[in-house]
C-alpha positions as CSV (number, residue, x, y, z in Angstrom):
1,X,43.0,60.0,-37.2
2,X,41.8,58.9,-33.7
3,X,44.2,59.2,-30.8
4,X,43.9,58.1,-27.2
5,X,46.2,57.3,-24.3
6,X,45.3,54.1,-22.2
7,X,47.5,51.9,-20.0
8,X,50.4,54.3,-20.2
9,X,50.5,53.9,-24.0
10,X,49.4,56.0,-27.0
11,X,47.2,54.6,-29.7
12,X,46.8,56.0,-33.1
13,X,43.6,54.7,-34.7
14,X,42.5,54.6,-38.5
15,X,42.6,58.0,-40.4
16,X,43.2,58.6,-43.9
17,X,46.0,59.3,-46.5
18,X,45.4,62.4,-48.7
19,X,42.4,64.5,-48.9
20,X,38.9,64.6,-50.2
21,X,38.3,62.6,-53.4
22,X,41.9,61.3,-53.1
23,X,41.4,60.1,-49.7
24,X,42.5,56.6,-48.8
25,X,40.7,55.4,-45.5
26,X,42.8,53.3,-43.1
27,X,42.3,50.3,-40.7
28,X,45.8,50.6,-39.1
29,X,46.1,50.7,-35.4
30,X,49.4,51.6,-34.0
31,X,50.6,51.8,-30.3
32,X,53.5,53.9,-29.0
33,X,55.2,52.6,-25.8
34,X,57.2,55.5,-24.1
35,X,59.2,52.9,-22.0
36,X,60.7,51.3,-25.2
37,X,60.3,54.3,-27.4
38,X,58.8,52.2,-30.1
39,X,55.7,52.0,-32.3
40,X,54.1,48.5,-32.9
41,X,51.0,47.5,-34.8
42,X,48.0,45.8,-33.1
43,X,44.7,44.4,-34.4
44,X,43.4,46.7,-37.2
45,X,39.9,48.2,-37.3
46,X,37.2,45.9,-38.6
47,X,36.8,48.4,-41.5
48,X,38.5,51.6,-42.8
49,X,37.7,54.5,-40.6
50,X,38.4,58.3,-40.9
51,X,37.2,61.5,-39.5
52,X,37.2,60.1,-36.0
53,X,39.5,62.4,-34.2
54,X,36.9,63.8,-31.8
55,X,34.9,60.5,-31.5
56,X,37.6,58.2,-30.3
57,X,37.9,58.0,-26.5
58,X,38.4,55.6,-23.6
59,X,35.5,54.1,-21.7
60,X,35.5,51.2,-19.3
61,X,39.1,50.1,-20.1
62,X,38.2,50.1,-23.8
63,X,39.1,52.4,-26.8
64,X,35.7,53.4,-28.3
65,X,35.5,54.7,-32.0
66,X,32.1,56.1,-32.9
67,X,30.8,57.1,-36.4
68,X,33.4,58.3,-39.0
69,X,33.4,57.1,-42.6
70,X,35.0,54.5,-44.8
71,X,34.3,55.9,-48.1
72,X,33.9,59.4,-49.5
73,X,30.6,61.1,-49.1
74,X,29.1,58.7,-46.7
75,X,29.1,58.2,-42.9
76,X,29.2,55.3,-40.4
77,X,26.8,54.5,-37.5
78,X,29.2,51.9,-36.1
79,X,30.4,52.0,-32.6
80,X,33.4,49.8,-32.1
81,X,35.4,48.9,-28.9
82,X,38.9,47.8,-28.7
83,X,40.1,45.6,-25.8
84,X,43.9,46.1,-25.2
85,X,44.1,43.0,-23.1
86,X,42.8,40.6,-25.8
87,X,43.8,42.8,-28.8
88,X,40.2,42.4,-30.2
89,X,37.6,44.7,-31.6
90,X,33.9,44.3,-30.8
91,X,30.9,46.0,-32.4
92,X,28.6,47.8,-29.9
93,X,25.1,49.3,-30.3
94,X,25.3,51.6,-33.3
95,X,24.4,55.2,-33.6
96,X,20.9,56.1,-34.7
97,X,22.3,57.8,-37.9
98,X,25.4,57.5,-40.1
99,X,27.6,60.3,-39.4
100,X,31.2,61.5,-39.1
101,X,33.3,64.2,-37.6
102,X,31.1,64.2,-34.4
103,X,32.2,64.7,-30.8
104,X,31.9,61.9,-28.4
105,X,33.0,61.2,-24.8
106,X,31.9,59.9,-21.4
107,X,29.7,61.7,-18.8
108,X,29.1,59.9,-15.6
109,X,28.6,56.2,-16.8
110,X,27.1,57.2,-20.3
111,X,28.7,57.7,-23.7
112,X,27.4,60.9,-25.3
113,X,27.7,61.5,-29.0
114,X,26.8,65.0,-30.5
115,X,26.8,67.1,-33.7
116,X,28.7,65.5,-36.8
117,X,27.8,65.4,-40.4
118,X,25.2,63.3,-42.3
119,X,25.7,63.3,-46.0
120,X,22.3,61.9,-46.6
121,X,20.6,64.7,-44.6
122,X,22.9,67.4,-46.1
123,X,24.2,68.7,-42.9
124,X,20.9,68.6,-41.1
125,X,21.6,65.6,-39.1
126,X,23.0,67.0,-36.0
127,X,21.9,65.1,-32.9
128,X,22.9,64.3,-29.3
129,X,22.6,60.6,-28.4
130,X,23.4,58.7,-25.1
131,X,22.3,55.2,-26.0
132,X,25.4,53.4,-24.7
133,X,26.2,53.0,-21.1
134,X,29.2,51.7,-19.2
135,X,27.2,48.5,-18.4
136,X,27.1,47.7,-22.1
137,X,30.8,47.4,-22.2
138,X,31.0,45.4,-18.9
139,X,28.3,43.1,-20.3
140,X,25.2,41.5,-19.3
141,X,25.3,38.1,-17.3
142,X,22.7,35.5,-18.0
143,X,22.2,31.7,-17.9
144,X,22.7,30.1,-21.3
145,X,19.7,28.1,-21.0
146,X,16.5,27.8,-18.7
147,X,17.2,24.1,-17.9
148,X,20.1,21.9,-17.3
149,X,20.6,18.3,-16.3
150,X,23.1,16.5,-14.1
151,X,23.6,12.9,-13.2
152,X,23.5,12.1,-9.5
153,X,27.3,11.2,-9.6
154,X,28.0,14.8,-10.6
155,X,28.6,14.2,-14.3
156,X,26.8,16.8,-16.3
157,X,24.4,16.0,-19.1
158,X,24.3,19.7,-19.9
159,X,26.7,22.1,-18.3
160,X,25.4,25.0,-16.3
161,X,26.9,28.0,-18.1
162,X,26.7,31.8,-17.6
163,X,27.4,33.9,-20.6
164,X,28.6,37.5,-20.6
165,X,26.8,39.1,-23.4
166,X,27.2,42.6,-25.1
167,X,30.6,43.5,-23.6
168,X,33.5,41.9,-21.7
169,X,35.3,44.9,-20.3
170,X,36.8,44.6,-16.8
171,X,36.4,42.2,-14.0
172,X,32.8,41.5,-13.0
173,X,31.1,38.9,-10.8
174,X,27.7,37.5,-10.1
175,X,26.3,35.2,-7.2
176,X,24.6,31.9,-8.2
177,X,22.2,30.7,-5.5
178,X,20.6,27.1,-5.5
179,X,17.3,26.5,-3.7
180,X,15.0,23.6,-3.2
181,X,12.6,22.5,-6.0
182,X,11.5,18.8,-5.7
183,X,15.1,18.2,-4.5
184,X,15.9,19.1,-0.9
185,X,19.2,20.5,0.6
186,X,20.2,17.0,1.4
187,X,20.5,16.2,-2.4
188,X,22.9,19.0,-3.2
189,X,25.3,21.6,-1.8
190,X,23.1,24.7,-1.2
191,X,25.8,27.2,-0.7
192,X,25.9,30.2,-3.0
193,X,28.7,30.7,-5.3
194,X,30.4,33.9,-6.5
195,X,31.3,33.5,-10.2
196,X,34.0,35.9,-11.4
197,X,34.7,36.9,-15.1
198,X,38.1,38.3,-15.7
199,X,38.5,41.1,-18.2
200,X,37.6,39.7,-21.6
201,X,36.0,36.5,-20.4
202,X,32.6,35.8,-21.9
203,X,31.6,32.5,-20.5
204,X,31.9,30.5,-17.2
205,X,30.7,27.1,-16.2
206,X,29.2,26.5,-12.7
207,X,29.4,23.2,-10.8
208,X,26.7,22.4,-8.3
209,X,27.8,19.8,-5.8
210,X,25.4,16.8,-6.0
211,X,25.0,14.2,-3.2
212,X,25.4,10.7,-4.7
213,X,23.2,8.9,-2.3
214,X,21.9,5.2,-2.4
215,X,18.3,6.1,-2.3
216,X,16.1,5.0,-5.2
217,X,14.2,8.1,-6.5
218,X,12.7,9.8,-9.3
219,X,14.5,12.8,-11.0
220,X,14.5,15.8,-8.8
221,X,14.9,19.5,-9.6
222,X,16.5,22.5,-7.9
223,X,16.3,26.2,-8.7
224,X,19.3,28.4,-9.7
225,X,19.2,32.3,-9.6
226,X,21.5,35.0,-10.3
227,X,22.0,38.0,-8.0
228,X,24.4,40.6,-6.6
229,X,26.2,41.5,-9.9
230,X,29.5,43.5,-9.5
231,X,31.9,45.5,-11.6
232,X,29.3,47.5,-13.6
233,X,27.7,44.6,-15.4
234,X,24.0,43.9,-15.4
235,X,21.8,40.8,-15.1
236,X,20.0,39.6,-18.2
237,X,16.4,38.4,-18.5
238,X,17.6,34.7,-18.2
239,X,18.4,35.1,-14.6
240,X,16.9,31.8,-13.4
241,X,17.3,28.2,-14.4
242,X,16.3,24.7,-13.3
243,X,18.8,21.9,-12.7
244,X,17.4,18.4,-12.9
245,X,19.2,15.5,-11.0
246,X,19.0,12.1,-12.6
247,X,19.0,9.3,-10.1
248,X,21.7,6.7,-10.8
249,X,21.1,4.1,-8.1
250,X,20.8,0.5,-9.3
251,X,17.3,-0.9,-9.1
252,X,18.3,-4.5,-9.6
253,X,17.3,-5.2,-6.0
254,X,15.1,-3.3,-3.7
255,X,14.7,-4.4,-0.1
256,X,12.3,-2.7,2.3
257,X,11.8,-3.6,6.0
258,X,7.9,-2.6,6.1
259,X,7.1,-0.8,9.3
260,X,10.7,-0.9,10.6
261,X,14.1,0.6,10.3
262,X,17.2,-0.3,8.4
263,X,18.2,-3.9,8.9
264,X,21.2,-6.1,7.8
265,X,20.1,-9.7,7.2
266,X,22.2,-12.8,7.8
267,X,23.4,-12.7,4.1
268,X,24.8,-9.2,4.7
269,X,22.1,-7.5,2.7
270,X,20.9,-4.1,3.7
271,X,17.1,-3.7,4.0
272,X,16.1,0.0,4.0
273,X,13.8,1.6,6.5
274,X,10.3,1.7,5.4
275,X,9.6,4.0,2.4
276,X,7.5,4.5,-0.7
277,X,4.1,3.8,1.2
278,X,1.0,5.8,0.4
279,X,-2.2,6.3,2.2
280,X,-3.4,6.2,5.8
281,X,-1.4,3.6,7.6
282,X,0.0,2.5,11.1
283,X,2.7,0.4,12.3
284,X,2.8,-2.6,14.8
285,X,5.7,-4.5,16.1
286,X,6.4,-7.5,18.4
287,X,9.4,-9.1,20.0
288,X,8.2,-12.7,19.9
289,X,10.0,-15.4,17.9
290,X,8.9,-15.9,14.3
291,X,8.7,-19.5,13.1
292,X,10.0,-20.4,9.6
293,X,12.7,-17.7,8.8
294,X,16.4,-17.1,9.7
295,X,15.7,-13.3,9.8
296,X,12.8,-12.9,12.2
297,X,13.4,-9.1,12.4
298,X,12.0,-8.9,9.0
299,X,8.6,-10.3,10.3
300,X,8.4,-8.6,13.7
301,X,7.0,-5.3,12.5
302,X,4.2,-4.5,10.0
303,X,2.8,-1.7,7.9
304,X,-1.0,-1.9,7.8
305,X,-4.1,0.2,6.9
306,X,-6.3,2.0,9.4
307,X,-10.1,1.3,9.8
308,X,-10.0,-0.8,6.5
309,X,-8.4,2.1,4.7
310,X,-6.6,1.1,1.5
311,X,-2.8,1.8,1.2
312,X,-0.1,1.3,-1.4
313,X,3.6,1.0,-2.1
314,X,4.8,3.1,-5.0
315,X,8.4,2.1,-5.7
316,X,10.4,3.9,-8.4
317,X,12.3,1.3,-10.6
318,X,13.9,1.0,-13.9
319,X,11.6,-0.7,-16.5
320,X,11.9,-4.4,-16.7
321,X,10.6,-7.7,-15.3
322,X,10.9,-8.2,-11.5
323,X,10.4,-11.0,-9.1
324,X,8.5,-9.5,-6.2
325,X,8.6,-11.3,-2.7
326,X,5.9,-10.2,-0.3
327,X,6.6,-11.3,3.3
328,X,3.8,-11.6,5.9
329,X,3.3,-12.8,9.5
330,X,0.0,-12.5,11.5
331,X,1.3,-10.7,14.5
332,X,-1.9,-9.5,16.3
333,X,-4.6,-12.2,15.9
334,X,-4.5,-15.8,16.8
335,X,-7.4,-17.2,14.9
336,X,-8.6,-17.5,11.2
337,X,-10.9,-14.9,9.7
338,X,-9.8,-12.0,11.8
339,X,-7.9,-10.4,8.9
340,X,-8.8,-10.7,5.2
341,X,-7.5,-8.5,2.4
342,X,-6.6,-8.4,-1.3
343,X,-3.4,-7.5,-2.9
344,X,-2.9,-6.0,-6.5
345,X,0.3,-5.7,-8.3
346,X,0.5,-3.3,-11.2
347,X,-3.2,-3.1,-11.3
348,X,-3.9,-6.8,-11.4
349,X,-5.1,-9.1,-8.6
350,X,-2.5,-11.5,-7.1
351,X,-4.0,-12.3,-3.7
352,X,-7.8,-12.5,-3.1
353,X,-9.5,-12.8,0.5
354,X,-6.0,-13.4,1.8
355,X,-5.9,-14.6,5.4
356,X,-2.4,-14.7,6.8
357,X,-3.2,-16.8,9.7
358,X,-4.9,-19.5,7.7
359,X,-2.1,-19.6,4.9
360,X,0.8,-19.7,7.4
361,X,-0.9,-22.1,9.8
362,X,-0.9,-19.9,12.9
363,X,0.3,-16.7,14.5
364,X,3.9,-15.5,14.3
365,X,4.7,-17.7,11.4
366,X,6.7,-16.4,8.3
367,X,4.9,-16.6,5.0
368,X,6.1,-15.3,1.6
369,X,4.0,-14.9,-1.6
370,X,5.9,-14.3,-4.9
371,X,5.1,-13.1,-8.3
372,X,6.9,-11.9,-11.5
373,X,5.8,-8.7,-13.0
374,X,6.9,-6.4,-16.0
375,X,7.0,-2.6,-15.2
376,X,6.9,-0.2,-18.2
377,X,6.3,3.2,-16.5
378,X,9.1,3.4,-14.0
379,X,6.9,2.8,-11.1
380,X,5.9,-0.5,-9.3
381,X,2.6,-0.3,-7.6
382,X,1.4,-2.7,-4.8
383,X,-2.1,-2.0,-3.6
384,X,-3.7,-3.4,-0.3
385,X,-7.5,-3.3,0.2
386,X,-9.3,-5.1,3.3
387,X,-12.6,-6.7,3.8
388,X,-11.9,-7.7,7.4
389,X,-9.7,-5.6,9.7
390,X,-6.7,-4.1,7.6
391,X,-4.3,-5.3,5.0
392,X,-0.7,-5.6,6.2
393,X,2.9,-6.5,5.1
394,X,6.0,-7.0,7.1
395,X,8.8,-6.7,4.4
396,X,9.1,-6.9,0.7
397,X,11.9,-7.3,-1.9
398,X,12.2,-6.7,-5.6
399,X,14.7,-8.5,-7.7
400,X,15.3,-7.8,-11.4
401,X,15.0,-11.0,-13.3
402,X,18.1,-10.3,-15.5
403,X,20.1,-10.0,-12.3
404,X,18.9,-13.1,-10.6
405,X,21.3,-16.1,-10.2
406,X,20.5,-19.2,-12.2
407,X,20.8,-21.6,-9.3
408,X,17.9,-22.4,-7.0
409,X,17.5,-21.0,-3.5
410,X,17.1,-17.3,-4.6
411,X,14.2,-16.8,-2.2
412,X,15.8,-17.0,1.2
413,X,12.7,-15.9,3.2
414,X,10.3,-18.6,4.3
415,X,8.9,-21.0,1.8
416,X,7.7,-19.0,-1.1
417,X,4.7,-19.8,-3.3
418,X,5.1,-18.8,-6.8
419,X,1.9,-17.4,-8.4
420,X,1.4,-16.8,-12.2
421,X,3.5,-14.4,-14.1
422,X,1.6,-11.1,-14.8
423,X,2.6,-8.1,-17.0
424,X,1.2,-4.5,-16.8
425,X,-1.1,-3.7,-19.7
């Protein structure tokens, strides 16, 4: 019979009825409460257990039973822990040999088992073992997965979870720290969090605050790391994870004020400050009046190449068919032939030897060229290459075809010319 005192109560664990060949091994666990002067039964041992009197002890708020036997002429290697708070038994790391009638206890933070009787080894199996530490009762904390995913609105695709493995004794905590990957601190709450496990808890979820912005962007990633464990637990090998943020911004319409800042047009639409441009570029702006538009601010600044350098716009979009409006005005030269360039959309030529001044009929006159294009790779590419001076653009808009109104007048800027429909191949 094993007997211990814990939480001001006395526990009687297992044991046997009768002796030797007539023994009946028991799973009973009874607890005596001196306050009420009563015995009550709690969760039984997972299997019958006897000859454990000197190998039943308290460690880390648990009742530990080591070795013993469940049948005559055989021993057990089992090491089993009882949690009074949850009224449950948990199997721990077993002894290296089956044995019974050994002596066990705690020295420092380690469980020590010595002597005992091994029937298979005919009493030659005495050993001293210290393979179980207090940390194995408190548990090991680790991420449940190396990767997780969350939508930009905060709704998880896969929930960030920390598991407590190998033990759940006592209150323990661990710090979760997010750091930049491809995501920056403007995309999420970068504050560290202390995650606390109560006695008996084996799993906790972690919520990382995500900034639901209006920027159209590709999926971004941030890093998660565990540190500063407390309460005697340890940190497992899966101590790092990656959290991917899926963009949720509508890509039905993208409005960009090339070379300029954010702008609200006469229809109340917000054009973003210039973004998604790639290559060596410069900007140029004027305050002169622009002929042929009700929104001159969208034609008074330009993004252009430098010394004939090519440049591009690489705009992340949802796959589909778009109407692309490219808006131009010749702000610098006042003669034909001073600026000539080509424009490719999704790898196909849409404007060749394009001279804004000649096409618009003069300087500071609004000009729009439009084309439909199908995107299949999530990125709309617009490429500018110059033969004379530099390519340039003053603003651009992307309108997803399925979201366009059926009435005429959808192109509000200038008098657009529709060029043939192309699809990326």
